[in-house]
Structure formats: structure tokens, C-alpha cells
BAKE-524961 format. One record per residue: x, y negated, z negated of N, C-alpha, C, O in turn; residue in one letter. Coordinates in steps of 0.2 Angstrom, whole numbers, m for minus. Atoms other than C-alpha are relative to their C-alpha. Example, Ala and Ser with C-alpha at 12.3 -4.5 7.8 and 13.67 -1.06 7.14 Angstrom:
2
+-------+-------+-------+-------+-------+-------+-------+-------+-------+-------+-------+-------+---+
!  n.px !  n.py !  n.pz ! ca.px ! ca.py ! ca.pz !  c.px !  c.py !  c.pz !  o.px !  o.py !  o.pz ! r !
+-------+-------+-------+-------+-------+-------+-------+-------+-------+-------+-------+-------+---+
!     4 !     6 !     0 !    62 !    22 !   m39 !     4 !    m6 !     0 !     9 !    m5 !    m3 ! A !
!    m4 !     6 !     1 !    68 !     5 !   m36 !    m4 !    m5 !    m3 !    m1 !   m11 !    m4 ! S !
+-------+-------+-------+-------+-------+-------+-------+-------+-------+-------+-------+-------+---+
// end
This chain:
115
+-------+-------+-------+-------+-------+-------+-------+-------+-------+-------+-------+-------+---+
!  n.px !  n.py !  n.pz ! ca.px ! ca.py ! ca.pz !  c.px !  c.py !  c.pz !  o.px !  o.py !  o.pz ! r !
+-------+-------+-------+-------+-------+-------+-------+-------+-------+-------+-------+-------+---+
!     5 !    m5 !    m1 !  m701 !   m28 !   201 !     1 !     4 !     7 !     3 !     0 !    12 ! M !
!    m1 !    m4 !    m6 !  m699 !   m14 !   214 !    m7 !    m1 !     5 !   m12 !    m2 !     2 ! K !
!     6 !     0 !    m5 !  m711 !   m15 !   230 !    m3 !     7 !     0 !     0 !    12 !    m3 ! S !
!     4 !    m6 !    m1 !  m724 !    m2 !   233 !     4 !     5 !     4 !     4 !    11 !     2 ! R !
!    m4 !    m4 !    m5 !  m713 !     5 !   247 !     6 !     3 !    m4 !     8 !     9 !    m4 ! T !
!    m5 !    m3 !     4 !  m698 !     7 !   235 !    m2 !     5 !    m6 !     1 !    10 !    m7 ! E !
!     2 !    m5 !     5 !  m708 !    15 !   221 !    m2 !     7 !     3 !    m1 !    12 !     1 ! R !
!     2 !    m6 !    m4 !  m716 !    27 !   234 !     6 !     4 !     2 !     6 !    11 !     1 ! K !
!    m6 !    m4 !    m2 !  m698 !    32 !   240 !     3 !     3 !    m6 !     5 !     9 !    m5 ! A !
!    m3 !    m3 !     6 !  m692 !    35 !   223 !    m4 !     6 !    m2 !    m1 !    12 !    m4 ! N !
!     4 !    m5 !     2 !  m707 !    46 !   219 !     1 !     6 !     5 !     1 !    12 !     3 ! L !
!     0 !    m6 !    m5 !  m706 !    56 !   235 !     7 !     3 !     0 !     8 !     9 !     1 ! M !
!    m7 !    m3 !     0 !  m687 !    58 !   233 !     0 !     5 !    m6 !     3 !    11 !    m6 ! K !
!     0 !    m4 !     6 !  m690 !    65 !   215 !    m4 !     7 !     2 !    m2 !    12 !     0 ! M !
!     4 !    m6 !    m2 !  m704 !    77 !   222 !     4 !     5 !     5 !     3 !    11 !     4 ! A !
!    m4 !    m4 !    m4 !  m693 !    83 !   236 !     5 !     4 !    m3 !     7 !    10 !    m1 ! E !
!    m5 !    m3 !     4 !  m679 !    87 !   224 !    m3 !     6 !    m3 !     0 !    11 !    m4 ! E !
!     3 !    m5 !     3 !  m691 !    97 !   214 !    m2 !     6 !     4 !    m2 !    12 !     2 ! E !
!     2 !    m5 !    m5 !  m698 !   106 !   229 !     6 !     4 !     2 !     5 !    11 !     3 ! I !
!    m6 !    m4 !    m2 !  m680 !   111 !   234 !     2 !     5 !    m5 !     4 !    10 !    m4 ! E !
!    m2 !    m4 !     6 !  m677 !   118 !   217 !    m5 !     6 !     0 !    m2 !    12 !    m1 ! K !
!     5 !    m5 !     0 !  m693 !   128 !   218 !     1 !     5 !     6 !     1 !    11 !     5 ! L !
!    m1 !    m5 !    m5 !  m689 !   135 !   235 !     7 !     4 !    m1 !     7 !    10 !     1 ! L !
!    m6 !    m3 !     2 !  m671 !   139 !   229 !    m2 !     6 !    m4 !     1 !    12 !    m4 ! D !
!     1 !    m4 !     6 !  m678 !   148 !   214 !    m4 !     6 !     4 !    m3 !    12 !     2 ! W !
!     4 !    m5 !    m4 !  m691 !   158 !   226 !     5 !     4 !     4 !     4 !    11 !     4 ! M !
!    m4 !    m4 !    m5 !  m677 !   163 !   238 !     5 !     5 !    m4 !     7 !    10 !    m2 ! E !
!    m4 !    m4 !     4 !  m667 !   170 !   223 !    m3 !     6 !    m3 !     0 !    10 !    m6 ! E !
!     3 !    m5 !     3 !  m680 !   182 !   218 !    m4 !     4 !     5 !    m7 !     1 !     9 ! R !
!     4 !    m4 !    m5 !  m689 !   197 !   227 !    m7 !    m1 !    m2 !   m11 !    m2 !     2 ! D !
!     7 !     0 !     3 !  m705 !   198 !   216 !     0 !    m3 !    m7 !     0 !     1 !   m11 ! A !
!     0 !     3 !     7 !  m705 !   186 !   201 !    m7 !     2 !    m3 !   m12 !     2 !     1 ! P !
!     6 !    m2 !     4 !  m718 !   191 !   188 !    m4 !    m7 !    m1 !    m1 !   m12 !    m1 ! N !
!     4 !     6 !     1 !  m732 !   179 !   183 !     3 !    m5 !    m5 !     3 !   m11 !    m5 ! L !
!    m3 !     4 !     5 !  m723 !   173 !   167 !     6 !    m4 !     3 !     7 !   m10 !     1 ! T !
!    m6 !     3 !    m3 !  m707 !   169 !   177 !    m3 !    m6 !     5 !     0 !   m12 !     4 ! G !
!     3 !     5 !    m5 !  m718 !   159 !   190 !    m2 !    m6 !    m4 !    m1 !   m12 !    m3 ! I !
!     3 !     5 !     4 !  m727 !   150 !   176 !     5 !    m5 !    m3 !     5 !   m11 !    m4 ! E !
!    m5 !     4 !     3 !  m711 !   145 !   167 !     3 !    m5 !     5 !     4 !   m11 !     3 ! K !
!    m3 !     5 !    m5 !  m703 !   137 !   183 !    m5 !    m5 !     2 !    m3 !   m11 !     3 ! V !
!     5 !     5 !    m2 !  m719 !   128 !   188 !    m1 !    m5 !    m6 !    m1 !   m11 !    m5 ! I !
!     0 !     5 !     6 !  m721 !   121 !   170 !     6 !    m4 !    m1 !     5 !   m10 !    m2 ! L !
!    m6 !     4 !     1 !  m703 !   115 !   170 !     0 !    m5 !     5 !     2 !   m11 !     4 ! S !
!     1 !     4 !    m5 !  m706 !   107 !   187 !    m5 !    m6 !    m2 !    m4 !   m12 !    m1 ! I !
!     5 !     5 !     2 !  m722 !    99 !   181 !     2 !    m5 !    m5 !     0 !   m11 !    m5 ! R !
!    m2 !     4 !     5 !  m714 !    92 !   166 !     5 !    m5 !     2 !     4 !   m11 !     1 ! K !
!    m5 !     5 !    m3 !  m699 !    84 !   176 !    m4 !    m5 !     4 !    m2 !   m11 !     4 ! R !
!     3 !     4 !    m4 !  m711 !    77 !   188 !    m4 !    m5 !    m4 !    m4 !   m11 !    m2 ! I !
!     4 !     4 !     4 !  m723 !    70 !   175 !     5 !    m5 !    m4 !     3 !   m11 !    m4 ! G !
!    m4 !     5 !     3 !  m708 !    62 !   166 !     3 !    m5 !     5 !     3 !   m11 !     3 ! E !
!    m3 !     5 !    m5 !  m701 !    54 !   182 !    m6 !    m5 !     2 !    m4 !   m10 !     3 ! G !
!     5 !     5 !    m2 !  m718 !    47 !   187 !    m2 !    m5 !    m6 !    m3 !   m11 !    m5 ! M !
!     1 !     5 !     6 !  m720 !    40 !   169 !     5 !    m5 !     0 !     3 !   m11 !    m1 ! T !
!    m6 !     5 !     0 !  m703 !    32 !   170 !    m1 !    m5 !     5 !     0 !   m11 !     4 ! R !
!     1 !     4 !    m6 !  m707 !    25 !   187 !    m6 !    m6 !    m2 !    m5 !   m11 !     0 ! E !
!     6 !     5 !     1 !  m724 !    17 !   181 !     3 !    m5 !    m5 !     1 !   m11 !    m5 ! V !
!    m2 !     5 !     5 !  m716 !    10 !   165 !     5 !    m5 !     2 !     5 !   m11 !     0 ! I !
!    m5 !     5 !    m2 !  m701 !     3 !   173 !    m2 !    m5 !     5 !     1 !   m11 !     6 ! E !
!     3 !     5 !    m4 !  m712 !    m6 !   185 !    m4 !    m6 !    m3 !    m5 !   m11 !    m1 ! N !
!     3 !     5 !     4 !  m720 !   m15 !   171 !     5 !    m6 !    m2 !    11 !    m5 !     0 ! Q !
!    m4 !     6 !     2 !  m713 !   m31 !   163 !     5 !     3 !    m4 !     4 !     3 !   m11 ! E !
!    m5 !    m3 !     4 !  m697 !   m23 !   157 !     6 !    m4 !     0 !    11 !    m3 !    m4 ! S !
!    m6 !     5 !     0 !  m685 !   m38 !   160 !    m2 !    m5 !    m5 !    m7 !    m5 !    m8 ! V !
!     1 !     5 !     6 !  m683 !   m52 !   148 !    m6 !    m4 !     1 !    m6 !    m9 !     6 ! R !
!     5 !     5 !     0 !  m699 !   m61 !   145 !     2 !    m6 !    m3 !     6 !    m7 !    m7 ! P !
!    m1 !     6 !     3 !  m699 !   m79 !   142 !    m6 !    m3 !    m3 !   m12 !    m3 !     0 ! V !
!    m5 !     0 !     5 !  m700 !   m85 !   128 !     2 !     6 !    m3 !    m2 !    11 !    m2 ! P !
!    m1 !    m6 !     4 !  m692 !   m73 !   117 !    m5 !     2 !    m5 !    m9 !    m3 !    m7 ! C !
!     5 !    m2 !     5 !  m704 !   m63 !   106 !     1 !    m2 !    m7 !     7 !    m3 !    m9 ! P !
!    m1 !     2 !     7 !  m707 !   m67 !    88 !     1 !     7 !    m3 !    m2 !    12 !    m1 ! E !
!    m1 !    m6 !     4 !  m701 !   m54 !    75 !    m6 !     2 !    m3 !   m10 !    m2 !    m6 ! C !
!     6 !    m2 !     3 !  m715 !   m44 !    69 !     0 !     0 !    m8 !    m5 !    m1 !   m11 ! P !
!    m1 !     1 !     8 !  m707 !   m45 !    51 !    m1 !    m7 !    m2 !    m4 !    m8 !    m7 ! G !
!    m1 !     7 !     3 !  m703 !   m63 !    49 !    m3 !    m5 !     4 !    m4 !   m11 !     2 ! C !
!     3 !     4 !    m5 !  m711 !   m71 !    64 !     4 !    m5 !     3 !     2 !   m10 !     6 ! E !
!    m5 !     5 !    m3 !  m695 !   m80 !    69 !     1 !     3 !     7 !     0 !     8 !     9 ! K !
!    m1 !    m2 !    m7 !  m690 !   m80 !    87 !     6 !     5 !     0 !    11 !     4 !    m3 ! E !
!    m5 !    m5 !    m1 !  m679 !   m65 !    92 !     5 !    m2 !     5 !     3 !    m6 !     9 ! M !
!    m5 !     1 !    m4 !  m663 !   m65 !   101 !     1 !     5 !     6 !     1 !    11 !     4 ! R !
!    m1 !    m5 !    m5 !  m661 !   m57 !   118 !     7 !     3 !     0 !    12 !    m1 !     0 ! Y !
!    m7 !    m3 !     0 !  m647 !   m44 !   118 !     2 !     4 !     6 !     7 !     8 !     6 ! K !
!    m1 !    m4 !    m7 !  m648 !   m37 !   136 !    m4 !     6 !     1 !    m8 !     7 !    m3 ! G !
!     3 !    m6 !    m2 !  m654 !   m22 !   144 !     3 !     6 !    m4 !     9 !     7 !    m3 ! M !
!    m3 !    m6 !     3 !  m652 !    m6 !   134 !    m5 !     6 !     2 !   m11 !     6 !     3 ! K !
!     4 !    m6 !    m2 !  m658 !    12 !   137 !    m3 !     2 !    m7 !    m1 !     2 !   m12 ! Q !
!     4 !    m2 !     5 !  m672 !    18 !   126 !    m3 !     7 !     2 !    m6 !     7 !     8 ! K !
!     4 !    m6 !    m1 !  m679 !    36 !   125 !    m6 !     0 !    m4 !    m6 !    m1 !   m10 ! E !
!     6 !     0 !     4 !  m697 !    37 !   121 !    m3 !     7 !     1 !    m2 !    11 !     6 ! I !
!     4 !    m6 !    m1 !  m708 !    52 !   118 !    m7 !    m1 !     2 !   m10 !    m6 !     0 ! S !
!     7 !     1 !    m2 !  m724 !    53 !   128 !    m3 !     6 !     1 !     0 !    12 !    m1 ! S !
!     3 !    m7 !     0 !  m737 !    66 !   131 !     2 !     4 !     6 !     1 !    10 !     6 ! M !
!    m3 !    m4 !    m5 !  m728 !    71 !   147 !     7 !     2 !    m1 !    10 !     6 !     3 ! V !
!    m7 !    m2 !     2 !  m711 !    73 !   138 !     4 !    m6 !    m2 !     2 !   m12 !    m2 ! G !
!    m4 !     5 !     2 !  m696 !    63 !   134 !     2 !    m4 !     7 !     3 !    m1 !    12 ! E !
!    m1 !     4 !    m6 !  m693 !    48 !   146 !     5 !    m5 !    m2 !     4 !    m9 !    m7 ! V !
!    m5 !     5 !     1 !  m677 !    37 !   147 !    m2 !    m6 !     4 !    m3 !    m5 !    10 ! K !
!     2 !     6 !    m3 !  m680 !    19 !   151 !     5 !    m5 !    m1 !     9 !    m5 !    m7 ! L !
!    m4 !     6 !     1 !  m670 !     3 !   153 !    m4 !    m6 !    m2 !    m9 !    m7 !     3 ! N !
!     4 !     6 !     2 !  m678 !   m11 !   143 !     3 !    m5 !    m2 !     9 !    m5 !    m5 ! R !
!    m3 !     6 !     4 !  m675 !   m28 !   137 !     0 !     1 !    m7 !    m5 !     3 !   m10 ! G !
!     0 !    m1 !     8 !  m669 !   m27 !   119 !     1 !    m7 !    m3 !     5 !   m11 !    m1 ! Y !
!     0 !     6 !     4 !  m672 !   m41 !   106 !     2 !     2 !    m7 !     1 !     7 !    m9 ! Y !
!    m2 !    m1 !     7 !  m664 !   m43 !    89 !    m2 !    m6 !    m4 !    m1 !   m12 !    m2 ! Y !
!     1 !     6 !     5 !  m669 !   m53 !    74 !     6 !     0 !    m5 !     7 !     5 !    m9 ! C !
!    m6 !     1 !     5 !  m654 !   m59 !    64 !    m2 !    m1 !    m7 !     1 !     2 !   m11 ! D !
!     3 !     1 !     7 !  m665 !   m63 !    49 !    m2 !     7 !    m3 !     1 !     8 !    m8 ! H !
!     3 !    m6 !     3 !  m673 !   m46 !    47 !     5 !     6 !     2 !     4 !    11 !    m1 ! C !
!    m4 !    m6 !    m3 !  m659 !   m36 !    56 !    m4 !     6 !     3 !    m2 !    11 !     1 ! E !
!     3 !    m5 !    m3 !  m671 !   m27 !    66 !    m1 !    m1 !     8 !     0 !    m7 !    10 ! S !
!     0 !     0 !    m7 !  m673 !   m23 !    85 !    m7 !     1 !     3 !   m11 !     4 !    m1 ! G !
!     6 !    m1 !    m3 !  m687 !   m23 !    97 !     1 !     1 !     8 !     5 !    m2 !    11 ! L !
!     0 !    m1 !    m7 !  m690 !   m16 !   115 !    m7 !    m2 !     2 !   m12 !     3 !     3 ! F !
!     7 !     2 !    m2 !  m706 !   m26 !   121 !    m1 !     4 !     7 !     4 !     5 !    11 ! P !
!     6 !     2 !     3 !  m719 !   m23 !   127 !    m2 !     4 !    m6 !    m7 !     2 !    m9 ! P !
!     2 !    m4 !     6 !  m720 !   m10 !   114 !     3 !     7 !     0 !     2 !    11 !    m4 ! G !
+-------+-------+-------+-------+-------+-------+-------+-------+-------+-------+-------+-------+---+
// end
């Protein structure tokens, strides 16, 4: 798990990058209209929300828990298959995460705990 300092640094870096994009956008326009301003701000808000969500989720238990989870279908122990990328839909947008992936040989189904 990342330390508070590492998480804060990641979040600050992300925010600074978005601020730079906003400042660049502002410098490229003489007098943007309200619709243009809203579009760019909503886009930035979406990316920051997705990034913050990813940071919070990745700080949770996303590594291989011990013991392996039971298969929801057959209740047999699943097999750890390593870390894989998973894209989830959240209220703040699409978020790509690296999560521990488990596979049930019996049911031929996969799982990304904790859910």
C-alpha cells in the first residue's frame, strides 16, 4: 500500500497537470464563451474524479489476498492468475485499475476481488 505522502504526491501531480492544461487552454483563447468554458471545466472535473477514484481504489486491498477467494458459483477455491488491468464504470467515469485476478477452473469464470 502507498503511504499518505505518496498518495498525496500522485493526487497533486494529477491536479497540477490538469491546471496546466486549463491554463494552456485559456491562453489559446481571447474570450471563450460560457459553453466553451463549461466544456473544458467538465472535462477536467471528469479526469480528476476518475484519477481520484483510481487512487482510492488502488490503495485498498488490491493485491492477492490470502487465502484465495471461493468461487461464487461452485464455492471451490479459485486460483490466483496475477495482476490484470480492469476497467470499471463508476459514477465519476471509466476507471482503469490493476487488480489481483482469480480464476475458477471448474466454472471457467474469473473474479477481481474485492468486487
